[in-house]
C-alpha positions in Angstrom: -9.2 -14.2 -4.1 -7.8 -11.6 -1.5 -8.4 -12.6 2.1 -10.9 -10.3 4.0 -11.6 -9.6 7.6 -14.7 -10.4 9.5 -16.0 -7.1 8.3 -15.8 -8.0 4.7 -12.8 -5.6 4.0 -10.4 -7.2 1.6 -6.7 -7.1 2.4 -4.9 -4.3 0.7 -2.8 -5.3 -2.3 0.3 -3.9 -4.0 -1.8 -3.6 -7.2 -4.4 -1.3 -5.6 -1.6 0.9 -4.3 0.0 1.2 -7.8 -3.5 1.8 -9.2 -3.9 4.8 -6.8 -0.5 6.1 -7.6 -1.2 5.6 -11.4 -4.3 7.8 -11.1 -2.1 10.7 -10.1 1.0 10.1 -12.3 0.0 7.5 -14.9 0.3 3.8 -14.7 3.7 3.6 -16.4 5.3 6.1 -14.2 3.7 4.6 -11.1 5.2 1.2 -12.0 8.7 2.8 -12.4 8.5 4.7 -9.2 7.2 1.6 -7.4 10.0 -0.6 -8.7 12.6 2.0 -7.8 11.1 2.4 -4.3 10.8 -1.4 -3.7 14.6 -1.7 -4.4 15.6 1.2 -2.4 13.8 -0.3 0.7 15.3 -3.8 0.0 11.9 -5.3 -0.5 10.8 -7.9 -3.1 7.8 -7.8 -5.4 5.1 -8.6 -5.2 4.5 -7.0 -1.7 2.1 -9.3 0.0 2.3 -8.4 3.7 0.7 -5.5 5.2 3.8 -4.4 6.9 5.7 -4.1 3.6 2.8 -2.1 2.0 2.9 0.1 5.1 6.7 0.6 4.6 6.1 1.5 1.0 3.3 4.0 1.9 5.5 5.7 4.5 8.3 5.9 1.9 6.0 7.4 -0.7 4.9 10.0 1.7 8.5 11.3 1.8 9.1 11.5 -1.8 6.8 14.4 -3.0 3.4 16.0 -3.0 1.6 13.6 -5.5 3.4 10.6 -3.9 2.4 11.8 -0.4 -1.2 11.8 -1.4 -1.1 8.1 -2.7 1.1 6.9 0.1 -1.2 8.5 2.8 -4.2 6.8 1.2 -2.5 3.5 1.1 -1.3 3.7 4.7 -4.7 4.6 5.9 -6.1 1.5 4.1 -3.6 -0.8 5.5 -3.9 0.5 9.1 -7.7 0.3 8.9 -7.5 -3.2 7.5 -5.2 -4.3 10.4 -7.2 -2.7 13.1 -10.4 -4.4 11.9 -8.6 -7.7 11.5 -7.3 -8.0 15.0 -9.4 -10.3 17.1 -10.4 -8.6 20.3 -11.5 -10.8 23.2 -15.0 -9.9 24.3 
């Protein structure tokens, strides 16, 4: 089970990001692009940290129009999760 924050929002996952990209370019192409990008950034699959997902999202946003859409969506999801997961003293 994917961890969630106190708001019930689940942590973003690599698979969700690939699914989002796959909706734009097809699953097989998305997997290939993802693998190449992971290698280019010197990361290891599966990406588990929010920081690594954010790096991938930022990289995707530089590649092209369709990739920019998926990358921006993933980045917003990661940033939102991180913001809501921070414990703020009352």
